[in-house]
C-alpha positions in Angstrom: 64.6 158.9 100.0 68.2 160.1 100.6 70.1 157.5 102.7 73.3 159.2 104.1 75.5 156.1 104.3 78.0 156.0 101.3 76.8 153.0 99.7 73.7 152.5 101.8 75.6 150.2 103.2 74.8 146.4 102.3 72.3 146.4 105.3 70.3 149.2 106.9 71.1 148.5 110.6 74.1 146.4 111.8 73.9 145.5 115.6 76.6 143.4 117.1 76.1 141.3 120.1 77.0 142.5 123.7 78.7 139.7 125.7 78.7 140.1 129.4 82.1 139.6 131.0 80.8 138.5 134.3 77.5 137.8 136.0 77.5 141.0 138.2 74.0 142.8 138.2 74.6 146.5 137.3 72.2 148.8 139.0 69.6 150.3 136.6 70.3 153.8 137.4 74.0 153.5 136.4 73.3 152.3 133.0 73.4 155.0 130.4 70.8 155.3 127.6 72.4 156.2 124.2 71.7 159.7 123.2 69.9 160.0 119.9 69.6 163.0 117.9 65.9 162.8 117.0 66.1 165.6 114.4 69.1 163.8 112.3 67.7 160.2 112.8 64.4 161.3 111.5 66.1 163.0 108.4 68.4 159.9 107.8 65.1 158.0 107.3 63.0 160.7 105.7 60.7 160.7 108.8 59.2 163.6 110.7 60.7 163.9 114.2 57.0 162.7 115.5 57.5 159.6 113.5 60.9 158.8 114.7 59.7 159.2 118.4 56.7 156.9 117.5 59.3 154.5 116.4 61.2 154.6 119.6 58.3 154.2 121.4 57.3 151.0 119.4 60.8 149.5 120.0 60.4 150.0 123.7 57.4 147.8 123.8 56.4 144.6 122.1 57.6 145.5 118.5 61.2 145.5 120.1 60.9 142.1 121.5 59.0 140.8 118.4 61.6 142.5 115.9 64.8 143.4 117.4 66.9 145.6 115.3 63.9 146.3 112.7 64.5 149.4 111.0 62.2 152.5 111.6 60.2 152.5 108.1 59.4 149.0 108.6 58.6 149.2 112.2 56.2 152.0 111.6 54.7 150.3 108.5 53.8 147.1 110.0 52.5 149.0 112.9 50.3 151.5 110.9 46.6 151.9 111.7 45.5 153.4 108.3 45.8 152.6 104.7 47.3 156.0 104.0 50.1 155.3 106.6 50.8 152.0 105.2 51.0 153.3 101.7 53.2 156.2 102.8 55.7 154.0 104.6 55.6 151.2 101.9 56.7 154.0 99.4 59.5 155.2 101.8 60.6 151.3 102.0 60.4 150.8 98.2 62.5 153.9 97.6 65.3 153.0 100.2 65.4 149.5 98.9 65.7 150.7 95.4 68.7 153.0 96.2 70.2 150.4 98.4 70.2 147.8 95.6 71.7 150.2 93.1 74.5 151.1 95.4 75.3 147.7 96.3 75.3 146.5 92.6 77.5 149.4 91.6 80.0 148.7 94.5 79.8 144.8 93.5 80.8 145.7 90.0 83.6 147.9 91.0 84.9 145.1 93.3 84.8 142.5 90.3 86.6 145.1 88.2 89.2 145.6 90.8 89.7 141.9 91.3 90.5 141.4 87.5 93.0 144.4 87.6 94.8 143.1 90.8 94.6 139.3 90.5 93.7 138.6 87.1 94.8 134.8 87.5 93.2 134.0 90.7 89.6 133.2 91.0 87.4 135.5 93.3 86.8 134.2 96.9 83.3 134.9 98.1 83.1 136.4 101.6 82.4 133.9 104.3 78.9 133.4 105.3 77.2 130.9 107.6 75.5 127.8 105.7 71.9 127.8 105.4 69.4 126.0 103.6 68.6 129.2 101.5 72.0 130.7 101.2 72.4 129.6 97.6 68.9 130.5 96.4 68.3 133.6 94.5 66.5 136.5 96.2 66.9 139.1 93.6 68.4 139.4 90.3 70.3 142.5 88.6 70.8 142.4 84.9 73.4 144.7 83.1 72.6 144.9 79.4 73.2 147.1 76.5 70.6 148.7 74.4 71.7 147.3 71.1 73.4 144.0 72.4 72.1 141.0 70.4 73.0 138.8 73.4 71.3 141.2 75.7 68.2 141.1 73.7 68.2 137.3 73.8 68.7 137.1 77.5 65.6 139.3 77.9 63.5 137.3 75.6 64.4 134.0 77.0 65.2 134.2 80.5 63.4 137.1 82.0 60.2 135.1 82.9 62.3 132.4 84.7 64.4 135.0 86.5 61.3 136.9 87.9 59.9 133.4 88.8 62.9 132.4 90.9 63.6 135.8 92.8 61.0 136.7 95.1 62.4 140.3 95.7 62.3 140.8 91.8 64.5 141.8 88.9 66.5 145.2 88.4 67.4 145.8 84.8 70.1 148.3 84.2 70.6 149.6 80.7 74.2 150.9 80.0 75.0 153.9 78.0 71.8 155.6 77.9 73.2 159.1 78.7 70.1 159.4 81.1 67.7 159.6 78.0 64.2 158.6 79.8 62.6 158.5 76.4 65.1 156.0 74.9 64.7 153.9 77.8 61.0 153.7 77.6 61.2 153.0 74.3 63.8 150.2 74.8 61.3 148.8 77.5 58.4 148.3 74.8 60.4 145.9 73.1 59.9 143.4 75.9 56.2 143.0 77.0 57.0 140.6 80.1 59.1 143.5 81.4 56.6 146.0 81.0 54.1 143.9 82.7 56.5 143.1 85.7 57.1 146.8 85.8 53.5 147.5 86.3 53.3 144.9 89.1 56.2 146.1 91.1 58.3 142.8 90.1 61.0 144.7 88.4 62.6 148.0 88.0 64.3 149.8 84.9 67.3 151.9 85.4 70.0 153.9 83.4 73.0 151.7 83.9 75.9 154.2 84.4 77.2 152.0 87.4 77.6 149.0 85.0 79.7 150.8 82.3 82.8 149.1 83.9 81.3 145.7 82.7 83.0 144.7 79.6 81.1 141.5 78.8 77.4 141.9 78.5 75.0 140.9 79.4 75.9 140.5 83.0 73.4 138.6 85.4 74.0 139.1 89.3 72.3 137.2 91.8 71.9 138.3 95.4 71.6 135.1 97.5 70.0 134.2 100.8 73.2 135.3 102.6 72.8 138.8 101.0 75.9 138.4 98.6 75.9 139.6 95.0 77.3 136.8 92.9 77.8 137.1 89.2 76.3 134.3 87.3 77.0 135.3 83.8 
């Protein structure tokens, strides 16, 4: 999956409301339908042109009323008729979510670093988000750890179970300064049987943590809350 947006960007589809300025009825023939380059749109989502046209047809029907603004992969996945189709769209969805989460977290780490440089004596101010009952609950966790960091080892041994239980979207573990050595990363994972189990169950991911090298105090625990904001807890 190769999302084209430069930070995949904090959500797949942003749609703003269109407010009517008057009650005047506009004849339907005068309303322009936005042109969509099917080839480019399909490529953006790693779909075929036929699949993207199927998505357009779905959104013109009941699915568009049930789930306005839904992304193409999810729309096709929930409307799939066969197990093979569901499997394909599920894998596309997971790849996209994986990439989106990595990029969001990398950006949040850069934001935190910039705040320390520019306003070292001022506490960070979180972006405004409407208050909801679930806004403060953890949806996903991201852990930035070092391969030979005693405090990180303690975090993995003592808190991973509770973090997995708390976050319905799962936990992403980023190990810094691995130099992209997959064998070393796999060896590190074997120290934590609970992490191995979570990886097999799809409840966790393991990553080379190059994007976390700017973090000076390890381990770092980030929580994505119900308002889709990444907040550092530790």
